[in-house]
N, C-alpha and C positions, 0 to 999 in steps of 0.2 A: 601339133603340126611340125613337120621337119622339112627343111629345105637344104639341098646340097648345091654348092656353088664352087666352081674351081677357083682357087686362089692364085696368087702370083707365082707360087712355087709349083703350080701344076697339080697340086693335091686338092681333093675336094674338101670344102669347109662345110660343117654341119651347123645349121641354125635351128634352135627350138623356139617356137613361138605359137601364139594363138591369134586368130583374127576373126572378125565378123563385120558384116555390113559392106557397104560400097559407097563410093564418093570420095570426098576430100580426106586424105589420110591423117590420122591422129595416132602418134606413138606414145604408149604409156610405159614409163620406166620405173621399175620397182627399186626398193632400197636394199641395203646390205643383207638383211635377213628376210627380205621380201619374197613373195611368190606371185605367180600370175593371178592366183585367186584373190590377191589383195584388191584387184581391180574388177571384181565380179560385177558389182552394181554399176560401175562406170561403163564397162563394155556393153552390158545389157541395155543401158539407157541410150548411149550414143550410137550404137550400131544401127539404129533405126534411120539415121540420117548421114552417118559418116562411115568410112572404112577405119575401123579401130584395130590397131595391131599392138600386141604385147610381146616383145622379145624376152626370152628368158636370158638374163644377163649372166655370163659365165663367171660369177663371183668366186665360186669355189669348186666348180665341176670340171673346169677345162683350163688348160694352160694356154696363155696368150703369148705372142711373140714379144710384147712389151709388158712390163710389170705395171700393176696399179691402174690408176685412172687413164693414163695415156693409152694403155692397152685396150681399155673399154671404149675409149673414143674411136680408135681404129676399128674395133669390132663393130661398133654401132654403124660406122660409115660403110663397112663391108656389107652389113645387113641391109641397110637402106639401098645400097647399090644393087644388091641381089634381088630386091623386089622392084627394081626399076622405078623408084620413087624420086621424082624431081624435087619436090618440096614437101615438108611435113610440119605439123604442129607437134611440139614436144611437151609432154606433161610428165614431170618427174617428182617423185617423192623421196625425201631423204638423200641417200647416195645417188638415186636416180635423177634428182634435181641437180646435184653437183655435176653429174655426167652431162645432163642437158645443157647446162651453162657452158661447159668446156666445148661441147660439140657446136653450140651456137657461135661461140667465139672463133673456133677453128674452121667452121664450114658455114659462114653467114649466108651464102647463096642457097643453102638447102633447108633453111628454117623459116617458116611463115610466122609462127607465134611461139612464145615460150611461157609455160605455166609451171610454177614452182610451189610445192607443198611441203613445208617443213624441210627445206633443202639444206644440206650441209654445204660447206664451201667457205663460210666465214667463221663458224664456231659450232661445236656440237658437244653435248654430253652423251657420248655413245655408250654401248654396252661395254666398251673397253677394248684395248688392243691386246690384253692378256686375259686369261680366264683362271684366276687363282682358285676358284671353286668349281672347276669344270665338271666334276662328277656329281655335283649337288643339284638335284632336280629343283629343290626349293629355291636355290639361288637363281637359277635360270628363270623360274616362274616369276620371281619378284622383278627381275630385270625386264621381262616381257610385259608384265602388267604395268610397269613404269612408263611404257610407251604410250599407253592410253589413259584418258581421263576416266572413262568408264571401264573398270577392270573386267567387266563381264565380256568385253569384246575379246579379251585374251583367252580364247577357248583352250581347252586341254589339247586339242589337235594342234593349235598354233604353238603352244608351249612345247609339245612333243617334237615338232619340226625343228625348232631352235635347239632343243636339247640334243637331238640327233646330230646336228651340225657341230656343236661345240664339243661333243664327245668323240668326234672323228678326227684323229690327229691330222690327216692330210687336209681335210676341209678347214680345220682350225688354223693351220698354218697359212692357208690362202686367205682366210677371213682377216687374220691379223695383218698380213701384208697389205690387203686392200684398205683396211681401217687406217693403217699408218699412212698410206698414200693419201687418203682423204684428209687426214689430220694435218699433213704437211703441204697440201695443195690448196693454198688460200687464194681465192679468186678475186679479192678486193681490187687488185691492180688491173684486172682485165674486164671488169663489169662495164666500163665506159665504152667498150667496143660493141656492146649489144644495141642493135638498132631495129628491133622488131617489137611488136606489142607484147607486153609482159603482164601476166597476172600472178599475184602471190595469194595463195590460200593457206591460212595458218590457223592452227589450233591455239586458242587463247591460253590454254593450260599445257602447252607443249613443253615438256621437261628436257627434251633432247636438243632441240633448237628453239630456245625461248623466244617469245614474241618480239623482244627487242632486236633479234636478228632479222626478223621480217622488215622492221622499220629501217634497219641499216641497208638491207638489200634495196628497199624502195628509194633510199637516199642516193645510193651509189650507181644504180642503173639509170641511164639518161632517158629522157622522154617521159611520156605519161604512163606511169606504172600503177596498176590497180592493185590495191591490197584489200583483201576481204578476210576478216577475222571471225572465226567460228567459236562461239562460247561453249563451255562444257566439252571441250575437245582437246585431245592430245596431239601426238606426232603424226598420226595417219588419218587425216580427215575424211578421205574417201571411204574408209572402212567404218569410222565412228559416226559420221553424219553424211551418208551417201546422198540423201535427197538434197540437202543444202549445197553440198559440194557440186553435184551435177547441175543444179540450177544456176549457181554462180558461173560455172565453166561454160554452160550453154549461152548465157547472156554475153559473156566475154567473146565467145566464138562469133556470135551474131554481130556484136558491136564493132569488132575488128575486121569484119568481112570486107569493108571498103578498102582498108589498107592492103589486104591480101589481093584483091582484084587489081588495084592500081600497081602493085609490085609485079604481078604477072604480066600486065600490059607493058611494063617497062622492060 
């Protein structure tokens, strides 16, 4: 789906996204090498009761007025405004989690809940900010497999998508800039500003953002922060264990509904 919206300069902005269902809005934010398809099982499950929206983040396909994560925060705000959404639940994986944190801190009045899965922001062992073996399919395949505990989830199609990105000079430059922005944007000092219900869903075998990072998020974010650890799972739990991921997320949405209702009355 595409949406045109006139921006401050008077020129139309183009947003690519997919959505399904109706009701309370949930935004799913993918990671640096992520795709809308990463959330296939999530949108299929939750669109029965919620309005589930997945924006395609312009990580390497579009120039932003601001570089790095600051540009993504502004982009996400423009997107939310374009859909006339008053408040949303943000669910972010990896870089998408990092973005969700910064958006929540900068726009606290627009976020109902925050869900982080393998989020960057404190530490990550990423694919790297350079690609010394950019032309090597085997190298890329090994890196993609490293994201998952079950390497069979790293399908040839998924490897091909990443391989195409890192072998495109223009896209590679944008990815490197975004990765560096994430590496230098540590959120430790701003986590105490988060005052919404928070759920952390983490893969126990996550090699990109190891499990001790989840415990650190839980310690630094104030209030009652729920941490659910999925065993036999790597960096992308909604792809590797979708049933458990969806079940945990659904329970959190239901249990935090009283907070959401009270905040709306206020």
